[in-house]
ZADO-1210 file (C-alpha; in nm, 4 decimals, padded with zeros to 6 digits):
<atoms>
<atom x="-03.1624" y="07.0177" z="04.3272" code="MET" pos="1"/>
<atom x="-03.3584" y="06.5871" z="04.3610" code="ASN" pos="2"/>
<atom x="-03.3613" y="06.3720" z="04.6251" code="THR" pos="3"/>
<atom x="-03.4664" y="06.0348" z="04.5922" code="SER" pos="4"/>
<atom x="-03.4935" y="05.7146" z="04.9017" code="THR" pos="5"/>
<atom x="-03.4205" y="05.3998" z="04.8839" code="ASN" pos="6"/>
<atom x="-03.7292" y="05.1378" z="05.0047" code="ASN" pos="7"/>
<atom x="-03.4844" y="04.8507" z="05.1159" code="THR" pos="8"/>
<atom x="-03.6495" y="04.6914" z="05.4440" code="PHE" pos="9"/>
<atom x="-03.5579" y="04.4826" z="05.6515" code="VAL" pos="10"/>
<atom x="-03.6990" y="04.1303" z="05.6904" code="VAL" pos="11"/>
<atom x="-03.8959" y="04.0422" z="05.9703" code="GLY" pos="12"/>
<atom x="-03.7572" y="03.7365" z="06.0444" code="ASP" pos="13"/>
<atom x="-03.3975" y="03.9138" z="06.0008" code="GLU" pos="14"/>
<atom x="-03.5518" y="04.1848" z="06.2663" code="PHE" pos="15"/>
<atom x="-03.6496" y="03.9360" z="06.5061" code="GLU" pos="16"/>
<atom x="-03.3173" y="03.7700" z="06.5400" code="LEU" pos="17"/>
<atom x="-03.1087" y="04.0868" z="06.6209" code="ILE" pos="18"/>
<atom x="-03.3696" y="04.1739" z="06.8501" code="GLN" pos="19"/>
<atom x="-03.3937" y="03.8652" z="07.0319" code="SER" pos="20"/>
<atom x="-03.0090" y="03.9197" z="07.0498" code="ALA" pos="21"/>
<atom x="-02.9699" y="04.1891" z="07.2060" code="THR" pos="22"/>
<atom x="-03.1512" y="04.3894" z="07.5158" code="ASP" pos="23"/>
<atom x="-03.3108" y="04.7088" z="07.3107" code="TYR" pos="24"/>
<atom x="-03.7095" y="04.7868" z="07.3165" code="SER" pos="25"/>
<atom x="-03.6732" y="04.7833" z="06.8951" code="LEU" pos="26"/>
<atom x="-04.0360" y="04.7882" z="06.6952" code="ASN" pos="27"/>
<atom x="-04.0399" y="04.7992" z="06.3488" code="ARG" pos="28"/>
<atom x="-04.3329" y="04.9506" z="06.1150" code="ALA" pos="29"/>
<atom x="-04.4452" y="04.7435" z="05.8410" code="GLU" pos="30"/>
<atom x="-04.2796" y="05.0098" z="05.5765" code="ASN" pos="31"/>
<atom x="-03.9870" y="04.8571" z="05.7725" code="GLY" pos="32"/>
<atom x="-03.8440" y="05.1905" z="06.0021" code="TRP" pos="33"/>
<atom x="-03.7492" y="05.0968" z="06.3444" code="ILE" pos="34"/>
<atom x="-03.8355" y="05.2568" z="06.6983" code="SER" pos="35"/>
<atom x="-03.6942" y="05.1965" z="07.0380" code="GLY" pos="36"/>
<atom x="-03.8233" y="05.3657" z="07.3653" code="HIS" pos="37"/>
<atom x="-03.6797" y="05.4672" z="07.6579" code="PHE" pos="38"/>
<atom x="-03.9359" y="05.5556" z="07.8908" code="TYR" pos="39"/>
<atom x="-04.2507" y="05.7216" z="07.7446" code="HIS" pos="40"/>
<atom x="-04.0836" y="05.8136" z="07.4500" code="CYS" pos="41"/>
<atom x="-04.0476" y="05.6542" z="07.1053" code="GLU" pos="42"/>
<atom x="-03.7644" y="05.7231" z="06.9580" code="LEU" pos="43"/>
<atom x="-03.6518" y="05.6850" z="06.5953" code="THR" pos="44"/>
<atom x="-03.4155" y="05.8694" z="06.3087" code="SER" pos="45"/>
<atom x="-03.3543" y="06.1298" z="06.1095" code="VAL" pos="46"/>
<atom x="-03.0423" y="06.1805" z="05.7911" code="PHE" pos="47"/>
<atom x="-02.9279" y="06.4332" z="05.6692" code="GLN" pos="48"/>
<atom x="-02.6860" y="06.4328" z="05.3579" code="PRO" pos="49"/>
<atom x="-02.3231" y="06.4783" z="05.3466" code="ILE" pos="50"/>
<atom x="-02.2658" y="06.5780" z="04.9346" code="PHE" pos="51"/>
<atom x="-01.8449" y="06.5164" z="04.8119" code="SER" pos="52"/>
<atom x="-01.7764" y="06.7947" z="04.6146" code="ILE" pos="53"/>
<atom x="-01.5016" y="06.5552" z="04.4700" code="ALA" pos="54"/>
<atom x="-01.7369" y="06.3104" z="04.3917" code="GLN" pos="55"/>
<atom x="-02.0535" y="06.5624" z="04.3725" code="LYS" pos="56"/>
<atom x="-02.2429" y="06.3338" z="04.5034" code="LYS" pos="57"/>
<atom x="-02.3641" y="06.2066" z="04.8472" code="THR" pos="58"/>
<atom x="-02.1132" y="06.0044" z="04.9864" code="ILE" pos="59"/>
<atom x="-02.2886" y="05.9093" z="05.4045" code="GLY" pos="60"/>
<atom x="-02.5681" y="06.1023" z="05.5402" code="HIS" pos="61"/>
<atom x="-02.5297" y="06.1595" z="05.9900" code="ALA" pos="62"/>
<atom x="-02.8177" y="06.0607" z="06.2293" code="ALA" pos="63"/>
<atom x="-03.0329" y="06.2066" z="06.4367" code="TYR" pos="64"/>
<atom x="-03.3107" y="06.0821" z="06.7405" code="VAL" pos="65"/>
<atom x="-03.6644" y="06.2249" z="06.7043" code="ARG" pos="66"/>
<atom x="-03.8922" y="06.1463" z="06.9405" code="SER" pos="67"/>
<atom x="-04.2331" y="06.0974" z="06.8497" code="LEU" pos="68"/>
<atom x="-04.6068" y="06.1105" z="06.9561" code="SER" pos="69"/>
<atom x="-04.8469" y="05.9868" z="06.7422" code="ASN" pos="70"/>
<atom x="-04.6154" y="06.1009" z="06.4518" code="GLY" pos="71"/>
<atom x="-04.5714" y="06.4340" z="06.5985" code="GLU" pos="72"/>
<atom x="-04.2424" y="06.5393" z="06.7287" code="VAL" pos="73"/>
<atom x="-04.3403" y="06.5036" z="07.1011" code="ALA" pos="74"/>
<atom x="-03.9400" y="06.6087" z="07.2484" code="LEU" pos="75"/>
<atom x="-03.6027" y="06.7607" z="07.1160" code="TRP" pos="76"/>
<atom x="-03.3211" y="06.5312" z="07.1687" code="PRO" pos="77"/>
<atom x="-03.1522" y="06.7437" z="07.4312" code="TRP" pos="78"/>
<atom x="-03.5200" y="06.7043" z="07.5979" code="GLN" pos="79"/>
<atom x="-03.5306" y="06.3578" z="07.5877" code="VAL" pos="80"/>
<atom x="-03.1511" y="06.3389" z="07.6556" code="PHE" pos="81"/>
<atom x="-03.2164" y="06.5438" z="08.0296" code="SER" pos="82"/>
<atom x="-03.4899" y="06.1841" z="08.0905" code="LEU" pos="83"/>
<atom x="-03.0713" y="06.0193" z="08.2138" code="ALA" pos="84"/>
<atom x="-03.0190" y="06.1980" z="08.5148" code="SER" pos="85"/>
<atom x="-02.8127" y="05.8835" z="08.6097" code="LYS" pos="86"/>
<atom x="-02.4758" y="05.8314" z="08.4069" code="ASP" pos="87"/>
<atom x="-02.5762" y="05.4430" z="08.3400" code="GLU" pos="88"/>
<atom x="-02.9370" y="05.5643" z="08.2310" code="GLN" pos="89"/>
<atom x="-02.6965" y="05.8483" z="07.9765" code="LEU" pos="90"/>
<atom x="-02.4747" y="05.5109" z="07.8621" code="VAL" pos="91"/>
<atom x="-02.8301" y="05.3553" z="07.7634" code="ASP" pos="92"/>
<atom x="-03.0162" y="05.6033" z="07.5987" code="LEU" pos="93"/>
<atom x="-02.7008" y="05.7019" z="07.3458" code="ASP" pos="94"/>
<atom x="-02.6706" y="05.3016" z="07.3281" code="ARG" pos="95"/>
<atom x="-02.9712" y="05.2663" z="07.2185" code="LEU" pos="96"/>
<atom x="-02.9625" y="05.5834" z="06.9374" code="CYS" pos="97"/>
<atom x="-02.6592" y="05.4560" z="06.7897" code="ARG" pos="98"/>
<atom x="-02.8238" y="05.0710" z="06.7553" code="ALA" pos="99"/>
<atom x="-03.1847" y="05.2878" z="06.5656" code="ILE" pos="100"/>
<atom x="-02.9750" y="05.5193" z="06.3809" code="HIS" pos="101"/>
<atom x="-02.7791" y="05.1758" z="06.2770" code="ALA" pos="102"/>
<atom x="-03.0773" y="04.9115" z="06.1820" code="LEU" pos="103"/>
<atom x="-03.2641" y="05.2176" z="06.0065" code="ASN" pos="104"/>
<atom x="-02.9656" y="05.3389" z="05.8036" code="TYR" pos="105"/>
<atom x="-02.7643" y="05.0316" z="05.6491" code="TYR" pos="106"/>
<atom x="-03.1157" y="04.8248" z="05.6506" code="PHE" pos="107"/>
<atom x="-03.3415" y="05.1099" z="05.4087" code="ASN" pos="108"/>
<atom x="-03.0403" y="05.1785" z="05.1970" code="SER" pos="109"/>
<atom x="-02.8834" y="05.0513" z="04.8408" code="ASN" pos="110"/>
<atom x="-02.5557" y="05.1846" z="04.9322" code="SER" pos="111"/>
<atom x="-02.2907" y="04.9173" z="05.0118" code="LYS" pos="112"/>
<atom x="-02.0543" y="05.1965" z="05.0501" code="VAL" pos="113"/>
<atom x="-02.1982" y="05.4954" z="05.2039" code="ASP" pos="114"/>
<atom x="-02.1141" y="05.6127" z="05.5919" code="SER" pos="115"/>
<atom x="-02.3019" y="05.6649" z="05.8610" code="LEU" pos="116"/>
<atom x="-02.2123" y="05.9082" z="06.0873" code="PHE" pos="117"/>
<atom x="-02.3547" y="05.9812" z="06.4303" code="VAL" pos="118"/>
<atom x="-02.1990" y="06.1780" z="06.7354" code="ASP" pos="119"/>
<atom x="-02.1914" y="06.0839" z="07.1147" code="VAL" pos="120"/>
<atom x="-02.3049" y="06.2320" z="07.4230" code="HIS" pos="121"/>
<atom x="-01.9462" y="06.3911" z="07.6149" code="PRO" pos="122"/>
<atom x="-02.1457" y="06.2559" z="07.9245" code="ARG" pos="123"/>
<atom x="-02.1118" y="05.8731" z="07.8057" code="LEU" pos="124"/>
<atom x="-01.7304" y="05.9932" z="07.6830" code="LEU" pos="125"/>
<atom x="-01.6538" y="06.0529" z="08.0551" code="GLU" pos="126"/>
<atom x="-01.8120" y="05.7756" z="08.2200" code="SER" pos="127"/>
<atom x="-01.6671" y="05.4716" z="07.9988" code="VAL" pos="128"/>
<atom x="-01.3785" y="05.4832" z="08.1102" code="LYS" pos="129"/>
<atom x="-01.2352" y="05.2909" z="07.7668" code="ASP" pos="130"/>
<atom x="-01.3291" y="05.0404" z="07.5523" code="ASP" pos="131"/>
<atom x="-01.5311" y="05.3357" z="07.3726" code="HIS" pos="132"/>
<atom x="-01.6799" y="05.1831" z="07.0820" code="GLY" pos="133"/>
<atom x="-01.7100" y="04.7941" z="07.2109" code="ARG" pos="134"/>
<atom x="-02.0367" y="04.7968" z="07.2927" code="ALA" pos="135"/>
<atom x="-02.1536" y="04.9529" z="06.9276" code="PHE" pos="136"/>
<atom x="-01.8789" y="04.7320" z="06.7091" code="GLU" pos="137"/>
<atom x="-02.0743" y="04.3893" z="06.9033" code="ASN" pos="138"/>
<atom x="-02.4474" y="04.5830" z="06.7412" code="PHE" pos="139"/>
<atom x="-02.2926" y="04.6009" z="06.4064" code="LEU" pos="140"/>
<atom x="-02.1378" y="04.2777" z="06.4177" code="ASP" pos="141"/>
<atom x="-02.4422" y="04.1630" z="06.4741" code="LEU" pos="142"/>
<atom x="-02.6435" y="04.3215" z="06.1576" code="ILE" pos="143"/>
<atom x="-02.3227" y="04.2678" z="05.9536" code="GLY" pos="144"/>
<atom x="-02.1937" y="04.6075" z="05.9425" code="ILE" pos="145"/>
<atom x="-01.8595" y="04.6442" z="05.9511" code="LYS" pos="146"/>
<atom x="-01.7761" y="04.9701" z="06.1632" code="THR" pos="147"/>
<atom x="-01.5306" y="05.1372" z="05.9043" code="SER" pos="148"/>
<atom x="-01.8626" y="05.2511" z="05.7982" code="ARG" pos="149"/>
<atom x="-01.9847" y="05.4147" z="06.0879" code="VAL" pos="150"/>
<atom x="-01.8272" y="05.8018" z="06.1615" code="VAL" pos="151"/>
<atom x="-01.7960" y="05.8779" z="06.5248" code="ILE" pos="152"/>
<atom x="-01.9154" y="06.2621" z="06.5447" code="GLU" pos="153"/>
<atom x="-01.6796" y="06.3475" z="06.8883" code="ILE" pos="154"/>
<atom x="-01.8548" y="06.6262" z="07.0155" code="PRO" pos="155"/>
<atom x="-01.6669" y="06.9965" z="07.0523" code="ALA" pos="156"/>
<atom x="-01.7103" y="07.0436" z="07.3827" code="ILE" pos="157"/>
<atom x="-01.4421" y="06.7248" z="07.4460" code="VAL" pos="158"/>
<atom x="-01.1954" y="06.9478" z="07.2906" code="ASN" pos="159"/>
<atom x="-01.1499" y="07.1428" z="07.6438" code="ARG" pos="160"/>
<atom x="-01.0164" y="06.8139" z="07.7747" code="ASN" pos="161"/>
<atom x="-00.7360" y="06.7054" z="07.5845" code="TRP" pos="162"/>
<atom x="-00.6712" y="06.3942" z="07.7748" code="LYS" pos="163"/>
<atom x="-00.9852" y="06.2703" z="07.6727" code="LEU" pos="164"/>
<atom x="-00.9828" y="06.3362" z="07.3298" code="LEU" pos="165"/>
<atom x="-00.7005" y="06.1449" z="07.2821" code="GLN" pos="166"/>
<atom x="-00.8357" y="05.8511" z="07.4473" code="HIS" pos="167"/>
<atom x="-01.1762" y="05.8408" z="07.2421" code="VAL" pos="168"/>
<atom x="-00.9755" y="05.9275" z="06.9426" code="ILE" pos="169"/>
<atom x="-00.7745" y="05.6331" z="07.0040" code="THR" pos="170"/>
<atom x="-01.0150" y="05.3817" z="07.1288" code="ASN" pos="171"/>
<atom x="-01.2352" y="05.4566" z="06.8561" code="TYR" pos="172"/>
<atom x="-00.9832" y="05.4074" z="06.5796" code="ARG" pos="173"/>
<atom x="-00.8355" y="05.0950" z="06.7359" code="SER" pos="174"/>
<atom x="-01.1647" y="04.9185" z="06.7001" code="ARG" pos="175"/>
<atom x="-01.2185" y="05.0570" z="06.2998" code="GLY" pos="176"/>
<atom x="-01.4311" y="05.3514" z="06.2979" code="TYR" pos="177"/>
<atom x="-01.3779" y="05.6727" z="06.0811" code="GLN" pos="178"/>
<atom x="-01.3367" y="05.9846" z="06.3794" code="ILE" pos="179"/>
<atom x="-01.4628" y="06.3603" z="06.3140" code="ALA" pos="180"/>
<atom x="-01.3773" y="06.6263" z="06.5032" code="ALA" pos="181"/>
<atom x="-01.4895" y="06.9659" z="06.5552" code="ASN" pos="182"/>
<atom x="-01.2486" y="07.2666" z="06.4781" code="TYR" pos="183"/>
<atom x="-01.3621" y="07.5338" z="06.7492" code="THR" pos="184"/>
<atom x="-01.0653" y="07.7962" z="06.7548" code="GLY" pos="185"/>
<atom x="-00.9423" y="07.7317" z="07.0711" code="THR" pos="186"/>
<atom x="-00.6608" y="07.5774" z="06.9603" code="ARG" pos="187"/>
<atom x="-00.4979" y="07.6796" z="06.6749" code="SER" pos="188"/>
<atom x="-00.2159" y="07.4416" z="06.6935" code="ASP" pos="189"/>
<atom x="-00.4593" y="07.1060" z="06.7788" code="TRP" pos="190"/>
<atom x="-00.4291" y="06.9302" z="06.4661" code="MET" pos="191"/>
<atom x="-00.0487" y="06.9579" z="06.4967" code="THR" pos="192"/>
<atom x="-00.0294" y="06.8438" z="06.8976" code="GLU" pos="193"/>
<atom x="-00.2337" y="06.5187" z="06.7823" code="LEU" pos="194"/>
<atom x="-00.0215" y="06.4083" z="06.5648" code="GLY" pos="195"/>
<atom x="-00.0545" y="06.0478" z="06.4284" code="SER" pos="196"/>
<atom x="-00.4297" y="06.0785" z="06.6322" code="LEU" pos="197"/>
<atom x="-00.5717" y="06.3376" z="06.4328" code="TYR" pos="198"/>
<atom x="-00.9231" y="06.2604" z="06.2886" code="PRO" pos="199"/>
<atom x="-01.0223" y="06.1142" z="05.9696" code="ASP" pos="200"/>
<atom x="-01.2393" y="06.4318" z="05.8853" code="ILE" pos="201"/>
<atom x="-01.2778" y="06.7951" z="06.0608" code="VAL" pos="202"/>
<atom x="-01.6023" y="06.9477" z="06.1013" code="ARG" pos="203"/>
<atom x="-01.5983" y="07.3405" z="06.1167" code="ILE" pos="204"/>
<atom x="-01.9448" y="07.5189" z="06.1921" code="GLU" pos="205"/>
<atom x="-02.0798" y="07.7360" z="05.8647" code="ALA" pos="206"/>
<atom x="-02.0623" y="08.0578" z="05.9924" code="SER" pos="207"/>
<atom x="-01.7603" y="07.9963" z="06.1507" code="ASP" pos="208"/>
<atom x="-01.6124" y="07.9444" z="05.8621" code="LEU" pos="209"/>
<atom x="-01.7451" y="08.3420" z="05.6993" code="GLU" pos="210"/>
<atom x="-01.5484" y="08.5152" z="06.0431" code="ARG" pos="211"/>
<atom x="-01.2480" y="08.2996" z="06.0638" code="HIS" pos="212"/>
<atom x="-00.9792" y="08.4793" z="05.9353" code="GLU" pos="213"/>
<atom x="-00.7842" y="08.2059" z="05.8904" code="THR" pos="214"/>
<atom x="-00.9249" y="07.9775" z="05.6461" code="VAL" pos="215"/>
<atom x="-00.6748" y="07.8847" z="05.3988" code="ALA" pos="216"/>
<atom x="-00.4251" y="07.7564" z="05.6450" code="PRO" pos="217"/>
<atom x="-00.6620" y="07.6209" z="05.8913" code="LEU" pos="218"/>
<atom x="-00.7874" y="07.3913" z="05.5263" code="VAL" pos="219"/>
<atom x="-00.3597" y="07.3190" z="05.4378" code="ASP" pos="220"/>
<atom x="-00.3775" y="07.1967" z="05.8130" code="THR" pos="221"/>
<atom x="-00.6267" y="06.9540" z="05.7528" code="ILE" pos="222"/>
<atom x="-00.5334" y="06.8566" z="05.3507" code="HIS" pos="223"/>
<atom x="-00.1395" y="06.8039" z="05.4963" code="SER" pos="224"/>
<atom x="-00.2042" y="06.5428" z="05.7956" code="PHE" pos="225"/>
<atom x="-00.4697" y="06.3497" z="05.5376" code="GLY" pos="226"/>
<atom x="-00.7656" y="06.4489" z="05.7066" code="ALA" pos="227"/>
<atom x="-01.0896" y="06.5848" z="05.5302" code="SER" pos="228"/>
<atom x="-01.2691" y="06.9105" z="05.5799" code="LEU" pos="229"/>
<atom x="-01.6500" y="06.9094" z="05.6289" code="LEU" pos="230"/>
<atom x="-01.8395" y="07.2416" z="05.6307" code="VAL" pos="231"/>
<atom x="-02.1938" y="07.1477" z="05.8439" code="ARG" pos="232"/>
<atom x="-02.4700" y="07.3717" z="05.9321" code="ASP" pos="233"/>
<atom x="-02.5354" y="07.5551" z="05.5850" code="ILE" pos="234"/>
<atom x="-02.7460" y="07.7597" z="05.6007" code="GLU" pos="235"/>
<atom x="-02.7075" y="08.0612" z="05.3261" code="THR" pos="236"/>
<atom x="-02.5681" y="08.0402" z="04.9752" code="THR" pos="237"/>
<atom x="-02.3034" y="08.2895" z="05.0719" code="GLU" pos="238"/>
<atom x="-02.2470" y="07.9989" z="05.2774" code="GLN" pos="239"/>
<atom x="-02.2309" y="07.7225" z="05.0599" code="LEU" pos="240"/>
<atom x="-02.0313" y="07.9507" z="04.7863" code="ILE" pos="241"/>
<atom x="-01.7455" y="08.0354" z="05.1328" code="ALA" pos="242"/>
<atom x="-01.7224" y="07.6820" z="05.1558" code="ALA" pos="243"/>
<atom x="-01.6740" y="07.5612" z="04.7965" code="ARG" pos="244"/>
<atom x="-01.4493" y="07.8613" z="04.8321" code="GLN" pos="245"/>
<atom x="-01.2649" y="07.7584" z="05.1497" code="SER" pos="246"/>
<atom x="-01.1194" y="07.3697" z="04.9284" code="GLY" pos="247"/>
<atom x="-01.4055" y="07.2109" z="05.1528" code="ALA" pos="248"/>
<atom x="-01.4240" y="06.8485" z="05.0885" code="ASP" pos="249"/>
<atom x="-01.8007" y="06.7764" z="05.2271" code="TYR" pos="250"/>
<atom x="-02.0926" y="07.0230" z="05.3067" code="LEU" pos="251"/>
<atom x="-02.3541" y="06.9865" z="05.4647" code="GLN" pos="252"/>
<atom x="-02.6401" y="07.1560" z="05.6027" code="GLY" pos="253"/>
<atom x="-03.0251" y="07.2683" z="05.5746" code="ASN" pos="254"/>
<atom x="-03.0071" y="07.4804" z="05.2197" code="LEU" pos="255"/>
<atom x="-02.8636" y="07.1393" z="05.0732" code="LEU" pos="256"/>
<atom x="-03.1225" y="06.8947" z="05.2112" code="SER" pos="257"/>
<atom x="-03.3123" y="06.8924" z="05.5564" code="LYS" pos="258"/>
<atom x="-03.2707" y="06.5567" z="05.7776" code="PRO" pos="259"/>
<atom x="-03.5593" y="06.3513" z="05.7041" code="ALA" pos="260"/>
<atom x="-03.7559" y="06.0315" z="05.7920" code="HIS" pos="261"/>
<atom x="-03.5916" y="05.8647" z="05.4931" code="ALA" pos="262"/>
<atom x="-03.2650" y="05.8335" z="05.2649" code="ILE" pos="263"/>
<atom x="-03.2778" y="06.1422" z="05.0813" code="GLY" pos="264"/>
<atom x="-03.0053" y="06.1691" z="04.8527" code="MET" pos="265"/>
<atom x="-02.7803" y="06.4932" z="04.7043" code="ILE" pos="266"/>
<atom x="-02.7586" y="06.4987" z="04.3766" code="GLU" pos="267"/>
<atom x="-02.6799" y="06.8781" z="04.2661" code="LEU" pos="268"/>
<atom x="-02.6230" y="07.1910" z="04.5206" code="LEU" pos="269"/>
<atom x="-02.8633" y="07.4898" z="04.4658" code="PRO" pos="270"/>
<atom x="-02.6000" y="07.6919" z="04.3055" code="ILE" pos="271"/>
<atom x="-02.4487" y="07.6368" z="03.9192" code="PRO" pos="272"/>
<atom x="-02.0989" y="07.4843" z="03.9292" code="GLU" pos="273"/>
<atom x="-01.7804" y="07.7100" z="03.8722" code="ASN" pos="274"/>
</atoms>
């Protein structure tokens, strides 16, 4: 497995223009990497590559927030979000994180086609009643990025609220985002019931894939709706083999590449091709 890092950085004047047009508290390091502040936390991005089996290359990255203190991890994401006790604070924090991810990804990568995968906090989905994705769309417009290059990852817990799941998919899709939803096994017919609202990508845990007794019908259903299957959290060679044998389209996990403060690219899988 080989990785490479792109080093196209935000031009100072461009960053200043973006900063002046938003209310976000942002900083730019000498190497071009962007961070933001929430309370006493300095927030920045790490990215984990997502590999396409068919294309045999990295097609996007999942973004995760990290809180730093003197270059070391200070708080884990759940600890940072626990500081936002009020819904308004949570909404501001969630939007700040996505803005930081977008700046770091699109201004530190040479690729013009790869997709940024970002999650949204379930409390934000409940707090914002309509127009999900509008604020992020406005920010993407500001930096010249189309919403079609962003994959919104809907938290698995939203599967428990069928009406909310349908509502947020409708909202995000109307703004051009790609949608990734999680298969949790709670409703075997959920893809069928979603109908025209099916997600673009269905994510499943590698450990769940190993235990699932009906993998083939599940994958067939996902593909029949024109969606792709992403197997995530691949930690072992056995899980990687199972993911490839399942008919998965995309792969993600620490076995392939750990989240890093860089835009890494997976070029080879850590097992021979069949």
